[in-house]
C-alpha positions as CSV (number, residue, x, y, z in Angstrom):
1,M,-33.9,-44.4,32.8
2,T,-30.1,-43.9,33.2
3,Q,-27.4,-46.3,32.2
4,Y,-23.7,-46.4,32.0
5,A,-21.6,-47.7,29.1
6,Q,-18.0,-48.1,28.0
7,D,-16.6,-45.5,25.6
8,S,-14.4,-47.4,23.1
9,G,-12.8,-49.4,26.0
10,L,-11.0,-46.3,27.2
11,R,-13.3,-44.3,29.5
12,R,-16.8,-44.5,30.8
13,R,-19.5,-42.5,29.2
14,H,-22.6,-41.3,31.1
15,V,-25.6,-41.7,28.8
16,I,-28.8,-40.0,29.5
17,G,-32.0,-41.9,28.8
18,A,-32.9,-41.0,25.2
19,G,-36.1,-39.3,24.3
20,A,-37.6,-37.7,21.2
21,G,-35.3,-35.4,19.4
22,V,-32.1,-36.3,21.3
23,I,-28.9,-35.4,19.6
24,L,-25.7,-37.3,20.7
25,A,-22.3,-35.9,19.8
26,T,-18.8,-37.0,20.7
27,L,-16.2,-34.2,20.4
28,S,-12.7,-33.3,21.2
29,H,-11.2,-36.3,22.9
30,Q,-7.9,-35.8,24.7
31,V,-6.1,-37.8,27.4
32,M,-5.1,-35.1,29.7
33,A,-7.6,-33.8,32.4
34,A,-8.4,-30.1,32.2
35,T,-8.3,-27.4,34.9
36,I,-11.0,-24.8,34.4
37,T,-9.5,-21.3,34.6
38,A,-12.6,-19.2,33.7
39,V,-16.2,-19.4,32.7
40,R,-18.2,-16.7,30.9
41,M,-21.7,-16.1,29.5
42,W,-22.7,-13.7,26.7
43,P,-26.5,-13.4,26.2
44,S,-28.0,-11.5,23.3
45,T,-31.2,-11.6,21.3
46,Q,-29.3,-13.3,18.4
47,Y,-27.7,-16.1,20.5
48,T,-26.3,-17.0,23.9
49,R,-22.7,-18.0,24.2
50,L,-21.3,-20.0,27.1
51,T,-17.5,-20.3,27.3
52,I,-15.4,-22.7,29.5
53,E,-11.7,-21.9,29.4
54,S,-9.1,-24.4,30.6
55,D,-5.4,-25.2,30.5
56,V,-5.9,-28.1,28.2
57,A,-8.8,-29.1,25.9
58,V,-11.9,-30.3,27.7
59,Q,-13.2,-33.8,26.9
60,H,-16.9,-33.6,26.5
61,R,-20.1,-34.9,24.9
62,Y,-23.6,-33.5,24.8
63,Q,-27.2,-34.3,24.4
64,Y,-30.1,-32.1,23.4
65,H,-33.6,-32.9,24.8
66,D,-36.9,-31.7,23.5
67,T,-38.8,-32.8,26.6
68,P,-37.9,-31.2,29.0
69,L,-36.0,-28.5,27.0
70,Q,-32.5,-29.1,28.1
71,L,-28.9,-29.3,26.8
72,V,-26.8,-31.7,28.8
73,I,-23.0,-31.5,28.4
74,E,-20.8,-34.1,30.1
75,L,-17.3,-32.8,31.1
76,D,-14.8,-35.6,31.7
77,D,-12.3,-35.7,34.6
78,M,-13.9,-32.7,36.3
79,V,-15.1,-31.6,39.8
80,V,-17.5,-28.8,40.7
81,S,-15.0,-26.3,42.2
82,G,-13.2,-23.1,41.4
83,P,-14.5,-21.1,38.4
84,L,-16.7,-23.9,37.2
85,S,-18.8,-23.7,40.4
86,S,-19.6,-20.0,39.6
87,L,-21.3,-20.8,36.3
88,P,-24.9,-21.2,37.5
89,G,-24.7,-17.7,39.0
90,K,-23.8,-16.2,35.6
91,V,-27.2,-16.8,34.1
92,Q,-29.0,-13.5,33.6
93,L,-32.8,-12.9,33.8
94,V,-32.6,-11.2,30.4
95,D,-31.1,-14.2,28.7
96,P,-33.6,-15.2,26.0
97,N,-32.5,-18.8,25.8
98,V,-31.3,-20.0,29.2
99,S,-33.4,-20.2,32.4
100,Q,-30.8,-21.9,34.7
101,I,-27.7,-24.0,34.7
102,K,-27.1,-27.0,37.0
103,L,-23.8,-28.8,37.8
104,T,-24.1,-32.5,38.8
105,P,-21.1,-34.6,39.7
106,T,-21.3,-38.3,38.7
107,P,-19.7,-41.4,40.3
108,F,-17.3,-41.6,37.4
109,G,-15.4,-38.4,37.9
110,T,-17.4,-36.4,35.4
111,V,-19.7,-33.4,35.7
112,L,-23.0,-33.1,34.0
113,L,-23.6,-29.5,33.0
114,T,-27.4,-29.2,32.4
115,V,-28.7,-26.1,30.7
116,D,-32.4,-25.5,31.2
117,L,-33.8,-23.7,28.1
118,K,-36.6,-21.2,27.7
119,K,-37.3,-22.2,24.1
120,P,-36.0,-24.7,21.5
121,V,-32.5,-23.9,20.3
122,T,-30.0,-25.0,17.8
123,P,-26.8,-25.8,19.7
124,Q,-23.3,-25.4,18.3
125,I,-20.6,-26.7,20.5
126,F,-16.9,-26.5,19.5
127,A,-13.4,-26.3,20.8
128,L,-11.0,-23.5,20.2
129,S,-7.2,-23.7,20.5
130,P,-5.4,-20.9,22.5
131,A,-5.6,-17.5,20.8
132,G,-5.0,-13.9,22.0
133,P,-5.4,-13.7,25.8
134,Y,-7.2,-17.1,26.0
135,A,-6.1,-20.7,26.7
136,H,-8.2,-23.6,25.4
137,R,-11.9,-22.8,25.2
138,L,-15.0,-25.0,24.9
139,V,-17.7,-22.8,23.3
140,V,-21.4,-23.4,23.5
141,D,-23.5,-21.3,21.2
142,L,-27.3,-21.5,21.5
143,Y,-29.2,-20.1,18.5
144,G,-33.0,-19.7,18.6
145,V,-34.6,-22.1,16.2
146,V,-37.2,-19.6,15.0
147,A,-34.9,-16.6,14.6
148,A,-31.6,-18.2,13.9
149,D,-30.9,-16.1,10.8
150,P,-29.7,-12.6,11.8
151,I,-30.0,-11.3,8.3
152,A,-33.7,-12.4,8.0
153,E,-34.3,-10.8,11.5
154,L,-32.6,-7.6,10.3
155,I,-34.8,-7.4,7.2
156,N,-37.9,-7.8,9.4
157,Q,-36.6,-5.0,11.6
158,I,-36.2,-2.7,8.7
159,A,-39.8,-3.2,7.8
160,K,-40.9,-2.4,11.3
161,K,-38.5,0.4,12.3
162,P,-38.3,3.2,9.7
163,Q,-35.8,5.4,11.6
164,A,-32.9,3.8,13.6
165,L,-32.3,0.1,13.7
166,S,-30.4,-2.2,16.0
167,P,-29.9,-6.0,16.2
168,S,-32.2,-6.2,19.1
169,A,-34.3,-4.0,21.3
170,P,-32.6,-0.6,21.6
171,T,-29.9,-0.4,24.3
172,P,-30.5,2.6,26.6
173,N,-28.1,5.4,25.7
174,P,-26.4,7.7,28.2
175,P,-27.4,11.4,28.0
176,I,-25.7,13.2,25.1
177,A,-23.8,16.2,26.3
178,S,-23.4,18.0,23.0
179,Q,-25.0,18.4,19.6
180,P,-23.5,18.0,16.1
181,Q,-22.5,21.3,14.6
182,V,-24.1,20.7,11.2
183,G,-27.6,20.9,9.8
184,N,-30.7,21.4,11.9
185,T,-32.0,19.0,14.5
186,S,-35.8,18.6,15.1
187,A,-37.4,15.4,16.1
188,N,-40.9,16.8,15.3
189,R,-40.3,18.1,11.8
190,A,-42.2,16.4,9.1
191,P,-40.0,14.7,6.4
192,A,-39.5,17.0,3.4
193,T,-40.5,15.5,0.1
194,G,-37.6,14.4,-2.0
195,R,-35.0,14.4,0.7
196,K,-32.1,12.0,0.3
197,S,-32.8,9.1,2.6
198,L,-29.5,7.5,3.5
199,M,-28.7,4.3,5.5
200,I,-25.6,4.3,7.8
201,A,-24.2,1.0,9.2
202,I,-22.4,1.7,12.5
203,D,-20.0,-1.1,13.4
204,P,-18.7,-1.1,17.0
205,G,-15.7,-3.3,16.9
206,H,-15.1,-6.5,18.9
207,G,-17.5,-7.6,21.6
208,G,-18.2,-10.7,23.8
209,E,-15.3,-13.0,23.9
210,D,-13.2,-10.5,21.9
211,P,-12.4,-7.6,24.2
212,G,-10.3,-5.8,21.6
213,A,-7.4,-3.9,23.1
214,I,-7.2,-3.5,26.9
215,G,-5.8,-0.2,28.3
216,P,-3.2,-0.1,31.1
217,A,-6.0,0.6,33.7
218,G,-8.1,-2.2,32.3
219,T,-10.5,-0.3,30.0
220,Y,-11.9,-2.6,27.3
221,E,-12.0,-1.4,23.7
222,K,-15.2,-3.2,23.1
223,D,-17.0,-1.1,25.8
224,V,-15.6,2.2,24.7
225,V,-16.5,1.8,21.0
226,L,-20.0,0.6,21.8
227,A,-20.6,3.8,23.9
228,I,-19.4,6.0,21.0
229,A,-21.4,4.0,18.5
230,Q,-24.6,4.5,20.6
231,K,-23.9,8.2,20.8
232,L,-23.5,8.4,17.0
233,L,-26.7,6.5,16.6
234,E,-28.6,9.0,18.7
235,R,-27.2,11.9,16.6
236,I,-28.3,10.2,13.4
237,K,-31.8,9.5,14.8
238,R,-32.4,13.2,15.6
239,Y,-30.7,14.8,12.6
240,E,-33.0,16.7,10.2
241,S,-32.3,18.9,7.3
242,P,-34.2,19.9,4.1
243,Q,-31.7,17.9,2.0
244,L,-30.9,14.8,4.0
245,Q,-32.5,12.2,6.1
246,F,-30.6,9.4,7.8
247,K,-31.4,6.0,9.1
248,A,-28.9,3.9,11.0
249,Y,-28.1,0.4,12.2
250,L,-25.7,-1.0,14.8
251,T,-24.1,-4.2,13.8
252,R,-24.1,-5.1,17.6
253,D,-25.9,-3.3,20.3
254,G,-24.6,-5.3,23.3
255,D,-21.6,-7.2,24.6
256,Y,-21.6,-10.2,22.2
257,F,-19.3,-11.5,19.5
258,V,-20.2,-10.7,15.8
259,P,-17.9,-12.3,13.1
260,L,-16.3,-9.9,10.7
261,G,-18.0,-11.4,7.7
262,L,-21.4,-11.1,9.4
263,R,-20.8,-7.4,10.0
264,V,-20.1,-6.9,6.3
265,Q,-23.1,-9.0,5.4
266,K,-25.4,-6.9,7.7
267,A,-24.3,-3.7,6.0
268,Q,-25.1,-5.3,2.6
269,A,-28.4,-6.6,3.8
270,I,-29.6,-3.1,4.7
271,N,-28.2,-1.6,1.5
272,A,-26.0,0.7,3.5
273,D,-24.8,3.9,1.9
274,L,-21.9,4.1,4.3
275,M,-20.3,1.8,6.9
276,I,-18.3,3.2,9.8
277,S,-16.4,0.7,11.9
278,I,-15.4,2.2,15.3
279,H,-12.3,1.1,17.2
280,A,-9.7,2.3,19.8
281,D,-6.1,1.8,18.8
282,A,-3.4,-0.1,20.6
283,F,0.3,-0.3,19.9
284,T,3.4,-1.9,21.3
285,V,4.6,1.2,23.0
286,P,2.4,3.4,25.3
287,T,3.6,6.7,23.8
288,A,1.6,6.2,20.6
289,R,-1.3,8.6,20.5
290,G,-4.0,10.2,18.3
291,A,-7.0,9.2,16.2
292,S,-6.7,7.6,12.8
293,V,-8.9,6.8,9.8
294,F,-8.4,3.9,7.5
295,A,-9.8,2.8,4.2
296,L,-9.3,-0.4,2.2
297,S,-6.4,-1.0,0.0
298,Q,-6.1,-3.1,-3.1
299,R,-2.3,-2.6,-3.4
300,G,-1.1,-3.4,0.1
301,A,-0.9,-1.2,3.3
302,S,0.1,2.5,3.1
303,S,2.6,2.0,6.0
304,A,4.0,-0.8,8.2
305,A,1.9,0.5,11.1
306,A,-1.3,0.3,8.9
307,R,-0.4,-3.3,7.9
308,W,0.2,-4.2,11.6
309,M,-3.1,-2.6,12.6
310,A,-5.1,-4.5,9.9
311,Q,-3.5,-7.8,10.9
312,K,-4.5,-7.1,14.5
313,E,-8.1,-6.2,13.7
314,N,-8.5,-9.1,11.3
315,S,-7.6,-11.5,14.1
316,A,-10.9,-10.6,15.8
317,D,-12.6,-13.8,14.5
318,I,-9.9,-15.9,16.0
319,V,-10.0,-14.2,19.4
320,G,-13.8,-13.9,19.4
321,G,-14.3,-17.6,18.7
322,L,-15.6,-18.2,15.2
323,N,-16.9,-21.7,14.6
324,V,-14.9,-22.3,11.4
325,K,-16.8,-25.6,10.7
326,T,-20.0,-23.7,10.1
327,K,-18.8,-20.7,8.3
328,D,-21.4,-19.3,5.9
329,P,-20.0,-19.6,2.4
330,T,-21.7,-16.3,1.5
331,M,-19.6,-14.6,4.2
332,Q,-16.5,-16.3,3.0
333,Q,-17.2,-15.0,-0.5
334,I,-17.3,-11.4,0.8
335,F,-13.7,-11.7,1.7
336,L,-12.8,-13.0,-1.7
337,D,-14.7,-10.3,-3.6
338,M,-12.4,-7.4,-4.6
339,S,-13.9,-4.1,-3.7
340,T,-14.1,-1.7,-6.7
341,S,-11.8,1.3,-7.2
342,A,-14.9,3.5,-6.9
343,Q,-15.7,2.1,-3.5
344,I,-12.2,2.8,-2.3
345,R,-12.2,6.3,-3.8
346,D,-15.4,7.2,-2.0
347,S,-14.1,5.6,1.2
348,L,-11.0,7.9,1.0
349,K,-13.3,10.9,0.5
350,V,-15.5,10.3,3.5
351,G,-12.5,9.2,5.5
352,G,-10.8,12.5,4.8
353,L,-13.8,14.5,5.8
354,I,-14.2,12.5,9.1
355,L,-10.4,13.0,9.7
356,N,-10.7,16.8,9.2
357,H,-13.6,17.0,11.8
358,L,-11.7,14.7,14.2
359,G,-8.7,17.0,14.0
360,K,-10.8,19.9,15.4
361,T,-11.5,18.1,18.7
362,A,-8.9,15.4,19.0
363,T,-5.2,14.7,18.5
364,L,-4.5,13.0,15.2
365,H,-2.0,10.2,14.8
366,K,-1.7,11.0,11.1
367,R,-3.3,13.7,9.0
368,V,-4.0,11.5,6.0
369,V,-6.3,8.5,5.6
370,E,-4.3,5.4,5.7
371,Q,-5.0,2.2,3.8
372,A,-4.7,-1.5,4.5
373,G,-6.5,-4.8,4.0
374,F,-9.1,-4.6,6.8
375,A,-11.6,-7.4,6.4
376,V,-14.5,-5.4,7.8
377,L,-14.1,-2.8,5.0
378,K,-14.6,-5.4,2.2
379,A,-18.2,-4.6,1.4
380,P,-18.4,-4.2,-2.4
381,S,-20.1,-0.9,-3.5
382,I,-20.4,0.4,0.1
383,P,-18.0,3.2,1.1
384,S,-16.4,1.9,4.3
385,V,-14.0,3.4,6.8
386,L,-12.5,2.2,10.1
387,V,-12.0,4.9,12.7
388,E,-9.4,4.4,15.5
389,T,-10.7,7.0,17.9
390,A,-7.5,7.1,20.1
391,F,-4.8,4.8,21.5
392,I,-6.3,2.9,24.4
393,S,-2.8,1.6,25.1
394,N,-1.7,5.2,25.9
395,P,-2.6,5.9,29.6
396,D,-3.7,9.5,29.0
397,E,-5.9,8.6,26.0
398,E,-7.4,5.6,27.9
399,V,-8.7,8.2,30.4
400,L,-10.1,10.2,27.5
401,L,-11.7,7.3,25.8
402,A,-13.5,6.3,29.0
403,S,-14.9,9.9,29.5
404,V,-18.4,10.9,28.3
405,G,-17.0,14.2,27.1
406,Y,-14.5,12.7,24.7
407,Q,-17.0,10.1,23.5
408,N,-19.5,12.9,22.7
409,A,-16.8,14.8,20.9
410,V,-15.9,11.8,18.7
411,A,-19.5,11.1,18.0
412,D,-20.0,14.8,16.9
413,A,-16.9,14.6,14.6
414,L,-18.2,11.4,13.0
415,M,-21.7,12.9,12.5
416,N,-20.2,16.1,11.0
417,G,-18.1,14.0,8.6
418,I,-21.0,11.9,7.5
419,V,-23.2,15.0,6.8
420,S,-20.3,16.7,5.0
421,Y,-19.8,13.7,2.7
422,F,-23.4,13.3,1.8
423,E,-23.9,17.0,1.2
424,L,-20.9,17.1,-1.2
425,Q,-20.2,13.6,-2.5
426,A,-23.0,11.1,-2.1
427,P,-23.3,8.5,-4.8
428,K,-26.4,9.4,-6.7
429,G,-27.5,5.9,-7.5
430,R,-28.0,5.0,-3.8
431,F,-30.5,7.8,-2.9
432,R,-33.9,6.9,-1.6
433,L,-36.8,9.4,-1.5
434,G,-38.0,10.1,2.0
């Protein structure tokens, strides 16, 4: 049964007949009607995100139904037209949570957005103020009830996948055009007894709502760095030597948003021996060029440019759309913990080796490892570096970054730097026997 009721004497509320397990929430009331400017969906195995962008905050309420499995969101002062009308067509068959979306106008000038679900979910619905390239956003995050904890899911994956790990089923990787120039590669060789078994956390920056920097021709940083990360993963998977064996994990393997704190927490959960965060630079002038490597600093940035870069990268949570009301206190503590001097010292060592190998195949912006307060590098006891692979804001380097050849060259350089570090300077207390 459907009924209509007054909402605090100000506006009508459309109330769906209540059933078992219904959640009713009233959020974000404004007086001004909103014009929808864009709608987006980001499915992944960890969660599905739906974003509605508008010129002003959208007035809305929602209900969650167990039978049938549905999430119903009421959008006030709205009509089914423009970008909103395209939302049902954005549902993908691979979406693990959403089967379809329906838009239903009501006699009261509202629109019911009905999300038909494939399985029970835990919805998080929140509003974001304008940030980065975006205006106001209404964000709907749908987390699976059974596998809502990405860290628990990761630990289960480690138990099942002894070689290379990813947050979900492996994303197909493009053919690799070149091989790393270090060690021996043989997928069929039996593991040597007593080899150092080392875990590498590969962190492709940005993702989902957060595109990162955008090149003059429209190339997204998030896409370029994911491609490089996947190529590095492939090199790590097939690397073999009598001394070293590597395992690797991608903090994201698709186009979805991962908060900075969760990236660090994932590296800690797998007991990583090294974390490499991959990015593509942007600056205020298009002439800036070259690759850079950064480590954490406890004493402030090593240059004004490094400080500016850290501030830009640390804004990823704001642009990507972090639900601050549900921040995990464990992740917040990560940012408060001071990394040790030993961690920073090791980060500078591996960063220097990576920079040396990058300099053999790419232009360098600076020939020294710079330092600044990058949030993603604040994993205590884990050497961590952030690699800016080139300036995507430079038209020439944007073309390079989008090319498979340059992506392979960067992946080779990263792999060579990793191997050089662990051959010469691996922290002994973190070795595992293969």
